C-alpha positions in Angstrom: -10.0 0.0 17.3 -6.5 2.3 16.5 -8.3 3.7 13.2 -8.0 3.7 9.7 -5.0 2.0 10.0 -3.3 -1.8 9.0 -0.2 -3.4 8.8 0.8 -5.5 5.9 4.1 -8.6 5.4 5.3 -10.2 2.3 4.1 -13.7 2.1 7.3 -15.3 1.7 8.3 -14.1 5.0 6.6 -15.8 6.8 5.2 -19.4 7.6 1.8 -19.8 7.1 1.3 -20.4 10.9 3.4 -17.7 11.9 1.0 -15.0 9.5 -2.1 -16.2 10.8 -0.8 -15.5 13.9 0.5 -12.1 13.1 -3.4 -11.5 11.7 -4.7 -12.4 15.0 -2.2 -10.4 16.7 -3.2 -7.4 14.2 -7.0 -8.1 15.0 -6.3 -8.4 18.7 -4.2 -5.0 18.8 -7.3 -3.3 16.9 -6.0 -2.6 13.6 -8.6 -2.0 10.7 -6.9 -4.1 7.9 -4.5 -7.3 7.3 -2.8 -6.7 4.2 -0.7 -9.0 2.1 1.2 -8.5 -1.0 2.1 -11.9 -3.2 5.2 -10.9 -5.4 7.7 -14.4 -5.5 6.4 -15.5 -1.9 2.8 -17.3 -1.1 0.3 -17.2 -3.2 -2.3 -14.5 -2.3 -5.6 -15.7 -2.2 -4.7 -19.3 -0.9 -3.4 -17.3 2.1 -6.3 -14.8 2.1 -8.8 -18.0 2.3 -6.7 -19.1 5.3 -6.9 -15.5 7.3 -10.6 -15.7 6.1 -11.8 -18.9 8.6 -9.1 -18.1 11.3 -9.5 -14.0 12.0 -12.9 -13.1 12.7 -13.1 -9.4 12.5 -10.2 -7.6 11.2 -10.3 -6.1 7.2 -8.2 -8.2 4.5 -6.8 -6.3 2.0 -3.8 -6.8 -0.9 -1.2 -4.4 -1.3 -1.0 -5.7 -4.2 -1.5 -8.6 -6.3 -0.4 -7.9 -9.8 -2.7 -7.6 -12.8 -0.9 -9.1 -15.5 0.0 -12.9 -13.9 -3.6 -13.3 -13.9 -7.1 -12.7 -15.9 -9.5 -10.1 -15.1 -12.2 -12.5 -14.9 -9.4 -14.8 -12.5 -8.6 -11.3 -10.5 -12.9 -10.8 -9.9 -13.3 -14.9 -8.7 -10.8 -14.2 -6.3 -12.0 -11.3 -4.8 -15.6 -12.9 -4.7 -14.0 -16.3 -3.4 -12.6 -14.0 -0.1 -15.4 -12.0 0.1 -17.8 -14.4 0.7 -15.7 -16.8 2.9 -15.0 -14.1 5.5 -17.9 -13.1 5.5 -17.7 -9.3 3.4 -14.1 -8.4 5.2 -12.6 -8.7 2.5 -12.5 -4.5 1.9 -9.2 -3.5 -0.1 -8.2 -4.9 -3.2 -4.9 -2.9 -4.4 -3.9 -4.4 -8.0 -1.0 -3.3 -9.3 1.2 -3.7 -12.6 3.5 -6.1 -10.0 6.9 -4.7 -10.1 9.3 -5.7 -13.5 11.5 -7.8 -11.5 8.9 -10.1 -10.7 6.6 -9.6 -13.7 9.6 -9.9 -16.6 12.3 -12.0 -14.8 10.2 -14.0 -12.8 7.1 -14.6 -15.2 8.8 -14.0 -18.1 5.7 -11.4 -19.1 6.7 -8.2 -20.4 5.1 -5.4 -18.6 3.5 -3.4 -21.8 1.3 -0.1 -21.6 0.7 -0.4 -17.7 -1.8 2.4 -17.8 -4.1 1.0 -20.4 -3.6 -2.5 -18.9 -4.6 -1.4 -15.4 -7.6 0.6 -17.0 -8.9 -2.4 -18.5 -8.6 -4.8 -16.0 -10.3 -2.4 -13.5 -13.5 -2.0 -16.2 -13.8 -6.0 -15.9 -13.0 -6.6 -12.4 -16.0 -3.9 -11.6 -18.1 -5.4 -14.2 -17.5 -8.8 -13.3 -18.4 -7.9 -9.3 -20.9 -5.6 -9.8 -23.1 -6.9 -12.8 -25.7 -9.9 -13.8 -24.1 -9.9 -17.3 -21.2 -8.3 -18.6 -19.6 -7.2 -22.0 -16.1 -5.4 -22.9 -14.5 -4.6 -25.5 -10.5 -4.2 -24.6 -7.2 -4.3 -26.5 -6.3 -7.6 -24.1 -9.9 -9.0 -23.4 -12.8 -9.2 -24.4 -15.7 -10.6 -22.1 -19.0 -11.6 -24.1 -22.0 -11.9 -21.9 -20.8 -13.6 -19.3 -21.3 -13.6 -15.5 -20.0 -15.3 -12.0 -21.6 -18.1 -11.4 -22.3 -17.1 -7.7 -23.5 -13.3 -9.2 -22.3 -10.1 -8.0 -21.3 -9.4 -4.5 -24.0 -7.5 -2.4 -21.5 -4.5 -2.1 -18.9 -2.7 -4.2 -15.4 -3.9 -3.2 -13.3 -0.8 -3.2 -10.7 -1.3 -5.9 -7.4 0.9 -5.4 -4.5 0.7 -7.8 -0.7 1.0 -6.8 0.9 4.2 -7.8 3.9 6.4 -7.5 3.8 8.9 -10.4 1.6 11.3 -11.8 -0.1 9.1 -15.0 -0.9 6.3 -12.4 -2.2 8.7 -9.8 -3.8 10.3 -12.4 -6.0 7.6 -13.8 -6.3 6.2 -9.9 -8.6 9.7 -9.2 -10.5 9.5 -12.3 -11.7 5.6 -12.4 -10.3 3.5 -9.1 -12.0 4.1 -5.6 -8.2 4.9 -4.5 -4.6 4.9 -4.8 -1.6 2.8 -2.6 1.6 4.8 -2.4 4.8 4.8 -0.5 7.1 7.2 1.2 4.4 9.8 1.8 6.0 12.8 2.7 4.1 16.4 3.9 5.3 17.6 -0.2 4.4 14.0 -1.5 1.2 14.5 0.0 0.0 17.9 -1.6 1.6 16.8 -4.9 -0.9 13.9 -4.5 -3.8 16.0 -3.6 -3.4 18.5 -6.8 -3.5 15.8 -9.1 -6.4 14.0 -7.5 -8.7 17.0 -7.2 -7.9 18.0 -10.6 -8.2 14.4 -12.3 -11.5 13.5 -10.1 -12.9 17.2 -11.2 -12.1 16.3 -14.8 -14.4 13.3 -14.7 -17.2 14.8 -12.3 -16.1 13.0 -9.3 -16.0 14.3 -5.7 -12.2 14.4 -4.7 -12.7 13.1 -1.5 -14.2 10.0 -2.8 -10.8 8.9 -3.4 -8.9 7.5 -0.9 -5.1 7.4 -0.5 -3.8 4.9 1.1 -0.2 4.2 1.6 2.7 1.9 2.8 4.5 3.3 5.9 8.5 1.6 6.5 8.7 1.5 10.2 11.5 -0.3 12.3 12.3 -0.9 15.9 13.9 1.7 18.4 17.5 -0.2 18.8 20.3 1.5 16.6 19.9 -2.2 14.9 16.5 -1.5 13.8 17.6 2.2 12.5 20.4 0.1 10.2 18.4 -1.8 8.9 16.1 1.2 7.7 18.8 3.0 6.3 19.6 -0.4 4.0 16.2 -0.6 3.0 15.4 3.0 1.8 18.9 2.6 0.0 17.3 -0.2 -1.8 14.1 2.3 -2.9 16.8 5.2 -3.4 18.6 3.2 -5.9 15.4 2.5 -8.2 14.6 5.9 -10.3 10.8 5.0 -9.8 11.1 7.0 -6.2 13.2 9.8 -7.2 10.3 12.2 -8.2 9.4 11.6 -4.4 12.6 12.4 -3.1 13.1 15.6 -5.5 9.8 17.2 -4.1 10.4 16.1 -0.6 14.0 17.7 -0.4 16.5 15.4 -1.2 16.7 14.6 -4.8 20.6 15.4 -4.6 21.2 12.5 -1.9 18.9 10.0 -4.1 20.9 10.5 -7.0 24.2 10.1 -4.8 22.9 6.8 -2.8 21.8 5.4 -6.3 25.4 5.5 -7.7 26.9 4.1 -4.6 24.6 1.2 -4.8 25.0 0.4 -8.5 28.8 -0.4 -7.1 26.8 -3.2 -5.2 28.8 -1.5 -2.2 25.8 -1.6 -0.5 27.1 -0.6 3.2 28.2 2.6 1.6 25.1 3.1 0.0 23.0 2.7 3.8 25.8 5.0 5.3 24.1 8.2 3.0 21.1 7.3 4.5 21.3 10.4 7.0 19.1 10.3 10.1 17.0 13.4 8.7 16.0 11.1 5.6 15.6 8.0 7.6 12.7 10.1 9.9 11.6 11.9 6.5 10.2 9.0 4.6 9.4 6.4 7.1 8.0 6.6 10.6 11.1 6.9 12.7 12.9 8.9 15.3 11.8 9.6 19.1 8.3 7.7 20.0 7.1 11.1 20.2 8.2 11.8 16.4 6.5 8.6 15.5 3.7 8.7 17.3 3.0 12.9 15.4 3.7 11.0 12.0 1.4 8.6 12.0 -1.3 11.1 13.6 -0.5 13.9 10.9 -1.1 11.2 8.1 -4.2 10.0 9.8 -5.7 13.5 10.6 -5.0 14.1 6.5 -7.4 10.7 6.0 -4.6 9.2 5.0 -4.9 4.9 5.9 -1.2 3.9 6.8 -0.7 0.7 6.1 2.5 -0.7 8.2 5.3 -1.9 6.6 8.1 -3.8 8.7 11.6 -3.6 7.9 13.0 -6.0 9.8 16.9 -6.6 11.4 18.2 -9.2 10.0 18.1 -12.2 12.0 14.9 -11.0 13.7 12.6 -11.4 10.9 9.5 -12.9 12.8 9.7 -10.9 16.2 10.3 -7.8 14.3 6.9 -8.1 12.2 5.1 -8.8 16.1 7.2 -5.9 17.6 5.8 -3.3 14.5 2.9 -3.9 15.2 2.8 -3.7 18.8 5.1 0.0 18.7 2.2 1.4 16.3 -0.4 0.6 18.5 1.0 1.9 21.3 2.3 5.1 19.2 -1.5 5.4 18.5 -2.5 5.1 22.5 -0.1 7.9 23.1 -1.6 11.3 23.9 -1.6 14.4 21.3 0.9 17.1 21.7 0.2 20.7 21.0 1.1 21.2 17.7 3.6 23.8 16.3 2.2 26.2 14.0 4.4 25.3 11.1 3.0 21.4 11.7 -0.6 22.6 11.8 0.1 24.4 8.4 0.6 20.8 7.2 -2.0 19.4 8.0 -4.9 22.1 5.9 -7.9 20.6 7.3 -10.2 22.4 4.4 -8.6 20.2 2.0 -8.5 16.8 4.0 -8.7 13.9 2.0 -12.0 11.7 3.2 -10.9 9.3 5.2 -12.4 5.5 5.4 -15.7 5.6 7.1 -15.8 4.8 10.5 -16.8 1.9 12.1 -15.3 -0.3 8.4 -14.2 -3.1 10.7 -14.6 -6.7 10.4 14.3 -3.8 2.0 12.1 -5.8 -0.7 10.8 -4.7 -3.8 7.4 -3.6 -3.3 4.8 -3.4 -5.8 4.2 -0.3 -7.7 3.1 1.4 -10.7 5.9 3.8 -11.7 3.7 5.7 -14.7 
């Protein structure tokens, strides 16, 4: 086992046979989880159903499915179905607003009041998955004394909220089992930890019960892979939703400069502004030793990395497998002696709790920006 770490893909990037092969490879490499994001690709629960039958040990998760285009009852039914099909291996249920492009341009649904919507959906999905009968008075949904035909699950499924901004992180700390973010840096970890501690304690929760998971961008080691990462990061810098993370991490000025050039549609020039230092700050890049060190830093803090492949043009399938294998290789390397500066980043007295041991079995990523 590699530990508490997973790998993800966009379902539209690979064929179904390739997705199955990728999941089996991740399972054989020792990943804890295999995660999918839906967006405008293949429908999530259909793919999870295939994977439930085609894999044997690896846990399954969503990072994420949106909570606007399905009712809470349908979201609960999907989770219940995959849990039962996989003999309990559906361990990670990531939900979120889904991104304005997919919701408003694709589904034609206005993304109204995402914080209130997230709370209501979490309450109802959890209610259906854990209750014999369930009623709820909400702003959008009002189930009355109803239940799933197969009844509640024998154990709770962890429910995670996709979150970048402090408001959604606060909501996750108060009522979700964890949150899925992106671009984790030393500085953004401290920001998230402070919010989680404050908000969890305000409702009587142990902050360690709130799991922190992060999409973790990674590419191959050759020059073309580094250039692919520059463009992938430039895409995210073009979104103002990522600027608070850039700002707290010391790259607020650069974020605005990259955004301004990207908006001229000169994507090559925008990518050139993404320096090696930026690449290594916001992704698992650099030398193999640097990559291994960053992964160990995250996992030592109890953060669950969800490895997010950034592919070279024309190498989409190949690079998914490459990233999974490279990550496994990095985690197999012996630890190097940490400097005092590096040790100070670990804050062992304030680490968030990892997922329990033995819990085994450049596109827009859907994040909530509040």
